[in-house]
C-alpha positions, 0 to 999 in steps of 0.5 A: 284309694286313701278310704278305702285303704282305711276301710279294709285296715279298720276291717283286718284289725276287727277281724282279728280282734274277733277273731274270725281269722286265725293268726298265730299270735306273734303275728297277730300282735305284729298285724295290730301293731303295724294297723295302728301305726300306719293309721296314726301317721296318716291322722298325724300326717293330715294338717289341722286346719285354723279356726275363726277366733271371731267365729264364737264372738259378737259383732262388737269385737269383729268390727273392732278389729277387722274391716265388715264394711265399706269401699276398702272392704268391698275393693280388697275382697273383690280382688281377691274374688276376681282371681283364679280360684285355682291359686286362691281355693276360693270357689263359692258355687264349691264351698261358699266362704267369707272372709275376715279383713284386718284393719291395721295394716301390716308393716303400712303396706299390706292389708292382711286378708283371711278366708274361713269356711261358713259351715266349719269356720276352718281357715282356706287361706291366707292373703295379703292385698297391696295399699296400692293393689300394686301386688296380691299375695297367698302365704299359707300353703304350697301355693304361698307366693305372688298371685296377681300384680308386680312385686317391685314395691315390695322389693324396694323395701327388702332389706338383706340381713346380714350382720357385718361381723362374724366370729371365727368358728361360727356359721350365720345364714343369708335372710331378707326382711320383705315386707310381711314376711312374703316368700322369698328366695335368696342366693349367696356369693363370697367375693373371697372364698378363702375368708368366707365361703357359702355352702349349697344351703345359702350357709355362711361359713367364715374360714379365716380372720380378714374381709370380704363381701358378700353378694346376695341375689333375691327374687321375691315374686316376677322380680329379682335383683341383688345387693352386696355386704361387706363381712369381716371376720374376726375373733371372739375377743374382737366381737365382744369389743365391737358389741360393747363399744356399740353398745356406748355409742348408743348409749351416749347419743341417747344420753346426749339426746336427753340432756339437749332436750331444753337446751335451745339458747344458743341454737339456729332457732334460739326460742329456749326450749326444745326439742333440739339436737344442734349440740352439746350443752355448755360444760360447767365453769370449772371449780374455783372459778374466779368472779369478775373484777370489780369496775373500775372507779 
């Protein structure tokens, strides 16, 4: 239907330009602009497919960054090929494809796999296969989400990203740090909405100075869980002081560890070399320290 409509517009535009169809000047200009605008919108709406970056490179570069054979390659590609094509869009009978399997694990848990069309080298799908085989994910398009398995291991590694201090007058958003940034859903609720409220888009809005608890409900794949975060609303000056104190604390600990690196004579091990984080180096003697008294005769 879309193809017929496009050809009809092209034919109408050709007739207008060649003069086979007579319209008033203003009407003709309006028709030409309308057809051009609609064609531009259709072109912009068509998503541009990503191309295989290794398609024009030699096999040496491919083997440097991707798995091309072996037990791991066979295992993860077989997992994807065995799934329902309705979820993966992988059907070798209709459209031949090939895989690119990353050598490095993503967040030390996921094997990243991309599928490309053999003829055009355009990307068909973007996937994760868990290292332990517990879950398979799709990352691109409208079908992004869990394809097979369970997301329990992923939920165990997920962290709520909410800063414990908020400046009055600012807003924040509840987010999750998931392994590999897999898709998730999150909702939040404040224990005391007189201090902090959460609007319909899960945006945190401070109301007044004070403390409250933020309850976060997360859904990742087939697993749901609830967590909580202590939240405090402060002024801009207080937030600046808190940030400065945190920076100085980190700087002090780093300096202490650097000075204690080769100072372990009094530590539990007593080797005389580090690394050691057991305590501070003893302070130097004060200036003007008197020498020990001479021995008695």
